[in-house]
ZAMARGU-4260 file (C-alpha; in steps of 0.2 Angstrom, whole numbers, plus 5000, padded with zeros to 4 digits):
<rodrens>
0) 4995/5132/5238 | 4987/5116/5244 | 4972/5119/5231 | 4982/5122/5219 | 4995/5108/5220
5) 4979/5097/5223 | 4970/5100/5206 | 4990/5102/5196 | 4989/5082/5205 | 4973/5080/5195
10) 4977/5086/5179 | 4995/5077/5180 | 4985/5061/5184 | 4972/5061/5171 | 4990/5064/5159
15) 4996/5051/5167 | 4979/5038/5164 | 4980/5041/5145 | 4998/5038/5145 | 4996/5023/5153
20) 4980/5017/5141 | 4989/5022/5124 | 5005/5012/5130 | 4995/4997/5133 | 4987/4999/5117
25) 5005/5000/5108 | 5009/4983/5120 | 4994/4976/5111 | 5002/4979/5095 | 5014/4971/5099
30) 5007/4957/5104 | 4997/4956/5088 | 5011/4956/5079 | 5023/4945/5088 | 5029/4936/5073
35) 5039/4952/5066 | 5048/4954/5083 | 5057/4937/5079 | 5074/4946/5075 | 5073/4962/5083
40) 5083/4964/5098 | 5073/4970/5115 | 5083/4984/5117 | 5075/4992/5101 | 5057/4987/5107
45) 5060/4996/5123 | 5066/5010/5115 | 5051/5010/5102 | 5041/5012/5119 | 5051/5027/5125
50) 5050/5036/5108 | 5033/5030/5108 | 5028/5041/5125 | 5033/5055/5114 | 5022/5055/5100
55) 5008/5048/5115 | 5010/5063/5124 | 5006/5074/5107 | 4991/5068/5106 | 4988/5069/5125
60) 4994/5086/5128 | 4980/5092/5114 | 4967/5082/5121 | 4971/5090/5138 | 4970/5109/5135
65) 4953/5110/5135 | 4951/5103/5154 | 4967/5115/5157 | 4958/5129/5150 | 4942/5126/5159
70) 4949/5128/5176 | 4955/5145/5175 | 4939/5150/5173 | 4929/5155/5190 | 4924/5136/5195
75) 4907/5130/5193 | 4897/5113/5194 | 4900/5112/5174 | 4919/5114/5172 | 4922/5106/5187
80) 4917/5091/5178 | 4922/5095/5162 | 4939/5088/5162 | 4931/5071/5170 | 4920/5069/5158
85) 4929/5077/5141 | 4944/5064/5146 | 4933/5050/5146 | 4924/5053/5130 | 4939/5058/5119
90) 4949/5045/5127 | 4939/5031/5122 | 4939/5040/5104 | 4957/5038/5105 | 4957/5019/5114
95) 4945/5016/5098 | 4955/5019/5085 | 4970/5011/5093 | 4957/4994/5096 | 4954/4999/5077
100) 4974/4998/5071 | 4978/4981/5078 | 4969/4974/5062 | 4972/4988/5053 | 4993/4986/5057
105) 4991/4967/5053 | 4983/4969/5035 | 4993/4984/5029 | 5008/4985/5040 | 5007/5003/5041
110) 5001/5014/5056 | 4984/5022/5052 | 4986/5034/5037 | 4975/5041/5023 | 4969/5024/5018
115) 4958/5025/5032 | 4951/5040/5022 | 4952/5031/5006 | 4942/5017/5010 | 4929/5026/5019
120) 4924/5040/5006 | 4926/5026/4991 | 4911/5015/4997 | 4907/5015/5015 | 4894/4999/5015
125) 4907/4988/5005 | 4922/4992/5017 | 4910/4988/5032 | 4904/4972/5024 | 4924/4966/5023
130) 4927/4972/5039 | 4912/4963/5047 | 4914/4948/5038 | 4932/4948/5038 | 4937/4952/5055
135) 4934/4948/5074 | 4923/4964/5076 | 4914/4960/5092 | 4929/4952/5099 | 4939/4972/5097
140) 4921/4980/5103 | 4924/4971/5119 | 4940/4976/5122 | 4938/4993/5118 | 4924/4993/5130
145) 4933/4984/5143 | 4950/4997/5141 | 4938/5011/5140 | 4928/5008/5155 | 4946/5003/5166
150) 4952/5021/5158 | 4936/5030/5165 | 4936/5022/5181 | 4954/5028/5183 | 4948/5047/5179
155) 4936/5045/5192 | 4946/5036/5204 | 4960/5050/5202 | 4948/5065/5206 | 4945/5056/5220
160) 4962/5055/5227 | 4968/5071/5222 | 4955/5082/5226 | 4942/5074/5240 | 4958/5072/5251
165) 4958/5093/5253 | 4939/5095/5256 | 4935/5095/5237 | 4941/5114/5236 | 4947/5123/5216
170) 4957/5139/5214 | 4946/5151/5216 | 4956/5167/5218 | 4964/5175/5201 | 4981/5173/5207
175) 4976/5154/5212 | 4970/5151/5194 | 4985/5160/5186 | 4997/5147/5196 | 4986/5131/5190
180) 4984/5136/5172 | 5002/5143/5167 | 5014/5130/5172 | 4999/5117/5166 | 4997/5127/5149
185) 5017/5127/5145 | 5017/5106/5149 | 5003/5106/5136 | 5012/5117/5124 | 5029/5106/5125
190) 5019/5090/5123 | 5010/5094/5109 | 5029/5098/5101 | 5035/5080/5105 | 5051/5087/5109
195) 5060/5101/5120 | 5072/5104/5105 | 5074/5120/5096 | 5070/5121/5079 | 5054/5107/5071
200) 5041/5098/5083 | 5043/5078/5083 | 5041/5071/5066 | 5036/5056/5059 | 5055/5052/5055
205) 5059/5054/5072 | 5050/5038/5075 | 5065/5027/5060 | 5077/5025/5075 | 5079/5005/5069
210) 5086/4993/5053 | 5069/4983/5058 | 5052/4991/5053 | 5041/4985/5064 | 5052/4993/5077
215) 5051/5009/5069 | 5034/5007/5065 | 5029/5000/5085 | 5035/5019/5089 | 5023/5030/5080
220) 5005/5036/5086 | 4989/5029/5074 | 4981/5045/5077 | 4997/5056/5074 | 4999/5046/5059
225) 4981/5049/5052 | 4981/5067/5058 | 4995/5071/5048 | 4989/5062/5032 | 4973/5070/5034
230) 4983/5087/5033 | 4995/5081/5021 | 4981/5077/5008 | 4974/5094/5010 | 4991/5103/5008
235) 4999/5091/4995 | 5015/5094/5002 | 5022/5079/4996 | 5019/5085/4977 | 5028/5101/4980
240) 5042/5094/4991 | 5045/5081/4975 | 5045/5095/4962 | 5059/5105/4967 | 5071/5089/4972
245) 5083/5096/4956 | 5085/5105/4942 | 5072/5100/4929 | 5082/5098/4913 | 5095/5089/4925
250) 5083/5076/4931 | 5073/5076/4913 | 5092/5069/4906 | 5095/5055/4921 | 5074/5048/4915
255) 5078/5047/4899 | 5094/5037/4901 | 5086/5025/4913 | 5073/5023/4901 | 5079/5023/4883
260) 5083/5008/4876 | 5091/5003/4861 | 5083/5008/4846 | 5071/5019/4853 | 5069/5038/4845
265) 5059/5051/4854 | 5048/5058/4847 | 5046/5079/4851 | 5060/5078/4864 | 5059/5098/4868
270) 5039/5097/4872 | 5036/5078/4876 | 5044/5071/4891 | 5048/5052/4883 | 5035/5050/4870
275) 5047/5038/4858 | 5045/5026/4845 | 5052/5009/4850 | 5059/4995/4837 | 5057/4976/4846
280) 5067/4963/4845 | 5053/4951/4839 | 5050/4958/4821 | 5040/4940/4815 | 5027/4937/4830
285) 5011/4925/4825 | 5003/4931/4843 | 4987/4941/4837 | 4978/4941/4855 | 4982/4947/4875
290) 4973/4942/4888 | 4982/4949/4905 | 4975/4941/4920 | 4979/4950/4938 | 4978/4938/4953
295) 4974/4948/4968 | 4989/4948/4984 | 4998/4936/4972 | 5014/4936/4983 | 5030/4928/4975
300) 5035/4923/4993 | 5022/4908/4991 | 5025/4903/4973 | 5031/4887/4970 | 5039/4891/4953
305) 5048/4905/4960 | 5058/4892/4973 | 5046/4894/4987 | 5041/4875/4992 | 5025/4880/4998
310) 5013/4871/4990 | 5000/4886/4987 | 4999/4887/4969 | 4999/4871/4958 | 4993/4876/4945
315) 5002/4893/4943 | 5019/4882/4944 | 5012/4871/4931 | 5011/4884/4919 | 5026/4890/4923
320) 5034/4877/4916 | 5028/4881/4898 | 5033/4899/4899 | 5045/4913/4904 | 5044/4917/4921
325) 5052/4934/4928 | 5055/4931/4945 | 5063/4946/4952 | 5047/4955/4948 | 5039/4969/4960
330) 5024/4980/4959 | 5024/4997/4960 | 5011/5000/4975 | 5003/4989/4988 | 4984/4990/4984
335) 4974/4984/4968 | 4971/5003/4961 | 4988/5007/4958 | 4994/4990/4951 | 4980/4992/4940
340) 4985/5009/4930 | 5005/5003/4932 | 5001/4988/4924 | 4991/4994/4911 | 4993/5013/4908
345) 5011/5011/4912 | 5013/5025/4924 | 5022/5022/4941 | 5013/5025/4957 | 5021/5043/4965
350) 5018/5053/4981 | 5002/5062/4984 | 4994/5052/4967 | 4992/5034/4976 | 4972/5033/4970
355) 4975/5042/4954 | 4962/5033/4946 | 4951/5043/4956 | 4958/5059/4956 | 4958/5074/4942
360) 4973/5070/4935 | 4967/5052/4932 | 4956/5058/4916 | 4975/5059/4907 | 4974/5048/4892
365) 4988/5036/4897 | 4999/5028/4884 | 4991/5011/4891 | 4987/4993/4881 | 4970/4999/4878
370) 4973/5014/4871 | 4990/5007/4861 | 4980/4992/4853 | 4962/5002/4851 | 4973/5010/4835
375) 4976/4994/4831 | 4957/4989/4829 | 4958/4978/4844 | 4942/4970/4853 | 4943/4975/4872
380) 4935/4966/4888 | 4936/4968/4905 | 4930/4955/4916 | 4931/4958/4937 | 4920/4949/4952
385) 4916/4964/4958 | 4907/4982/4956 | 4918/4992/4944 | 4914/5008/4953 | 4926/5003/4966
390) 4941/5014/4963 | 4933/5022/4949 | 4938/5011/4938 | 4926/5009/4924 | 4927/5027/4919
395) 4946/5027/4923 | 4948/5013/4909 | 4933/5018/4897 | 4945/5034/4896 | 4959/5024/4892
400) 4950/5011/4878 | 4942/4999/4887 | 4923/4996/4879 | 4916/4980/4886 | 4916/4978/4905
405) 4907/4964/4912 | 4906/4967/4933 | 4898/4959/4950 | 4882/4962/4942 | 4883/4955/4925
410) 4883/4938/4932 | 4867/4926/4930 | 4867/4913/4943 | 4883/4912/4947 | 4889/4898/4960
415) 4894/4908/4972 | 4892/4927/4978 | 4903/4936/4991 | 4893/4948/5002 | 4906/4959/5001
420) 4914/4961/4985 | 4906/4949/4972 | 4906/4933/4964 | 4921/4919/4966 | 4934/4918/4957
425) 4929/4901/4946 | 4912/4911/4941 | 4923/4927/4933 | 4934/4914/4924 | 4922/4905/4920
430) 4912/4918/4912 | 4928/4925/4906 | 4931/4909/4894 | 4914/4912/4888 | 4915/4932/4881
435) 4932/4927/4874 | 4923/4913/4866 | 4910/4925/4859 | 4920/4939/4852 | 4922/4942/4833
440) 4938/4929/4825 | 4940/4939/4812 | 4947/4955/4826 | 4961/4951/4839 | 4957/4956/4857
445) 4963/4965/4872 | 4956/4956/4889 | 4957/4958/4906 | 4953/4946/4920 | 4954/4954/4936
450) 4951/4943/4950 | 4945/4945/4968 | 4943/4930/4980 | 4962/4930/4988 | 4954/4947/4998
455) 4948/4950/5014 | 4937/4942/5021 | 4944/4928/5010 | 4926/4921/5009 | 4926/4908/4994
460) 4915/4894/4991 | 4911/4878/5001 | 4915/4865/4999 | 4930/4869/4994 | 4939/4861/4977
465) 4954/4861/4988 | 4963/4856/5003 | 4963/4870/5018 | 4980/4878/5021 | 4988/4876/5038
470) 5004/4877/5047 | 5005/4896/5044 | 4996/4903/5058 | 4986/4919/5055 | 4989/4917/5037
475) 4981/4901/5035 | 4964/4909/5029 | 4973/4920/5016 | 4983/4906/5010 | 4969/4896/5008
480) 4960/4908/4998 | 4978/4910/4987 | 4976/4890/4984 | 4957/4892/4979 | 4960/4906/4966
485) 4977/4894/4958 | 4962/4879/4957 | 4950/4892/4949 | 4965/4899/4937 | 4969/4881/4934
490) 4952/4879/4929 | 4953/4893/4917 | 4968/4886/4907 | 4958/4868/4905 | 4946/4878/4895
495) 4954/4887/4886 | 4967/4876/4881 | 4953/4869/4868 | 4949/4885/4861 | 4952/4891/4844
500) 4960/4907/4849 | 4972/4899/4864 | 4987/4896/4850 | 4989/4916/4846 | 4986/4922/4862
505) 4997/4930/4873 | 4994/4927/4892 | 5002/4938/4904 | 4997/4933/4924 | 5004/4942/4937
510) 4998/4950/4955 | 4992/4964/4957 | 5002/4966/4972 | 5008/4954/4987 | 5002/4955/5007
515) 5011/4957/5024 | 5022/4942/5028 | 5033/4940/5045 | 5049/4943/5036 | 5049/4963/5034
520) 5064/4968/5024 | 5069/4985/5022 | 5061/5000/5029 | 5047/4998/5014 | 5046/4980/5017
525) 5052/4974/5000 | 5042/4957/5001 | 5025/4963/5001 | 5029/4970/4981 | 5036/4952/4978
530) 5026/4946/4962 | 5026/4935/4950 | 5026/4941/4930 | 5023/4924/4918 | 5022/4926/4901
535) 5015/4912/4893 | 5014/4908/4872 | 5018/4897/4860 | 5037/4897/4856 | 5041/4910/4868
540) 5050/4900/4881 | 5060/4893/4868 | 5066/4911/4860 | 5068/4919/4878 | 5069/4904/4891
545) 5060/4898/4905 | 5065/4913/4920 | 5071/4931/4919 | 5080/4938/4933 | 5081/4954/4928
550) 5073/4967/4940 | 5056/4974/4933 | 5039/4982/4939 | 5022/4983/4932 | 5027/5000/4922
555) 5036/4989/4912 | 5022/4976/4907 | 5015/4986/4892 | 5031/4989/4885 | 5034/4971/4886
560) 5017/4965/4878 | 5019/4976/4865 | 5037/4971/4859 | 5030/4952/4858 | 5017/4956/4847
565) 5033/4961/4834 | 5029/4977/4828 | 5037/4996/4829 | 5025/5005/4842 | 5025/5025/4847
570) 5022/5026/4866 | 5025/5036/4884 | 5027/5024/4896 | 5037/5027/4910 | 5044/5007/4910
575) 5054/4997/4897 | 5052/4981/4885 | 5061/4968/4899 | 5063/4956/4883 | 5075/4969/4874
580) 5087/4974/4887 | 5107/4971/4886 | 5113/4955/4895 | 5121/4966/4905 | 5105/4976/4913
585) 5102/4971/4929 | 5085/4980/4927 | 5077/4996/4938 | 5063/4998/4946 | 5052/5013/4957
590) 5042/5007/4970 | 5030/5015/4986 | 5018/5009/4998 | 5000/5015/4996 | 4993/5029/5007
595) 5004/5044/5012 | 5017/5034/5017 | 5031/5045/5011 | 5044/5031/5009 | 5050/5028/4991
600) 5064/5014/4985 | 5072/5012/4970 | 5078/4994/4964 | 5093/4991/4955 | 5099/4973/4951
605) 5102/4967/4969 | 5102/4984/4977 | 5088/4992/4985 | 5089/5012/4990 | 5074/5017/5002
610) 5071/5035/5005 | 5064/5038/5020 | 5051/5051/5027 | 5056/5068/5034 | 5070/5068/5024
615) 5081/5055/5032 | 5096/5049/5024 | 5094/5037/5013 | 5098/5018/5015 | 5105/5006/5002
620) 5104/4988/5006 | 5108/4972/4997 | 5096/4961/4995 | 5094/4942/4989 | 5078/4934/4987
625) 5083/4917/4983 | 5083/4903/4992 | 5078/4913/5006 | 5078/4931/5005 | 5089/4942/5016
630) 5098/4960/5016 | 5113/4969/5022 | 5118/4986/5025 | 5128/4993/5010 | 5137/5006/5016
635) 5145/5012/4999 | 5143/5031/4996 | 5145/5031/4977 | 5130/5019/4974 | 5119/5029/4988
640) 5121/5047/4979 | 5120/5039/4962 | 5103/5030/4966 | 5097/5044/4974 | 5097/5055/4961
645) 5089/5043/4948 | 5075/5040/4960 | 5074/5057/4963 | 5076/5061/4943 | 5061/5049/4939
650) 5050/5052/4954 | 5052/5073/4950 | 5052/5070/4931 | 5036/5058/4930 | 5026/5069/4944
655) 5031/5085/4933 | 5024/5076/4917 | 5007/5071/4925 | 5004/5089/4932 | 5006/5098/4916
660) 4998/5085/4904 | 5013/5077/4896 | 5011/5058/4901 | 4999/5053/4888 | 4996/5051/4872
</rodrens>
């Protein structure tokens, strides 16, 4: 019996060391993101650690199965040492991912998920360069080495204290091995479930114990979420779940009620979901050309024109004085590819289709800007700092009707080249101005200008043409790159204003998405989606005013632009013409984070409904963005129920239309 007890202590000691190591990494994650904890009560953080231990035990339980199984067989030198070396090797791998997550969470405010696989499979070379140039890699490698060595030392010390004290004996008879093996196997099985309850095992949603998003995320385990992401992608669970939320006919009716505007006429309503003819309010427009400028990571939280006294974007602020600024505008996702297809193709970011441009369904001919203007014989141009193979951008947009692309390898003698991504924003804007001037003046044009300098690793030209940003802690480098991007935008407009096309061109300026800021509002981190939208053209401000507070998202851009061109048009977009809505319409939008995070939210005026993961009840909040962003819980059950139904209907109908090829032209 002493032999059995000694070996039980040995295995349990290995388990305890792994649990302590993962708790240490959770503590480092907390320390690394301490600015997010300012408003979180200490008891909620403590509870995050308690719940987190349960998620850690799922990983540890699976990890310990091999050492436990090895002890069942007659002992040899190999399986005596196997538990030590197994735990040392795989424990080190777990610590590696935990260290990686320190920077991953700072950038994305989410635990490890499908983004890991999305980035790796997209372009390992570029991703490696981004990490090497944008993160303190050597510091993290040192941390990984130190924690792994301490953990491994603990494993060998545990062997000495538990086994050597009993003369180095091991379970030898079948009875001894059974007495050792069966209890530990049962404990490992319980650990892998993460719970003693009957029914389902511990799930993602069990971590959501707080109204503070970081407290919920802290309770999770990154290895757990990453493995779940991989399994979910393969099984396509999120798609199947959304397609059965409610009867199709009811979902379609709700969705049409949300999107159809006065004067819209459905075309083939029995077979097509939303194909309709729209009659804009402006019918005498003199605008011929359209230029959409998508600014990388252009958060409204640092836009002076949005009421934020940051001094980061003086050029954009000056432009906003002459245009129509939408100050309650949001991105549909949190990464560039989602912002691109929502903005230019008029289709939302859906669960399971976060990388739509790379998925088979991305071959759909969406009712986007390029396609609608191609029918009017428009020239098209897409300029970008980077490589168009990233996210399959060129393939996707050629299929959507774009014809000319200027990317990373098309620049001649650029002033600056970021080794990770490509040329500087100033290079991109200079080339765009040149290309626009070379287009056929007898034909109208549609152009997309996409910036990239304001992206990790935030490598921008030296010496800087602007002052560095200070006083924002870890965001100083990011905000300096944002100020540089704003400066380059201003330089472009200095040149564009002298061109012959300027007075006939509608300029549409917006962010592709925001970025993580210290203040987390609601379970979906609302401020990460908050971006500016500015419409700039002669006479627009006189007709529509300088600011619009209606809620909108990127899927509203195509119908809004087409409406400003002054002619009726037929489209199948999942947004509305924001300049042609009733005066009492507060606006709405559906937003979702990137990756496999299943959280989805609906904005409706000053309310946001967040539908959290794993079937938890949706939560309704009232929110205010100005002068400071705040939220408060709203317990109105009727509003919660109505918005939940609208959210479910919109997502289900859009997903069904995508899968049945009924959302294109």
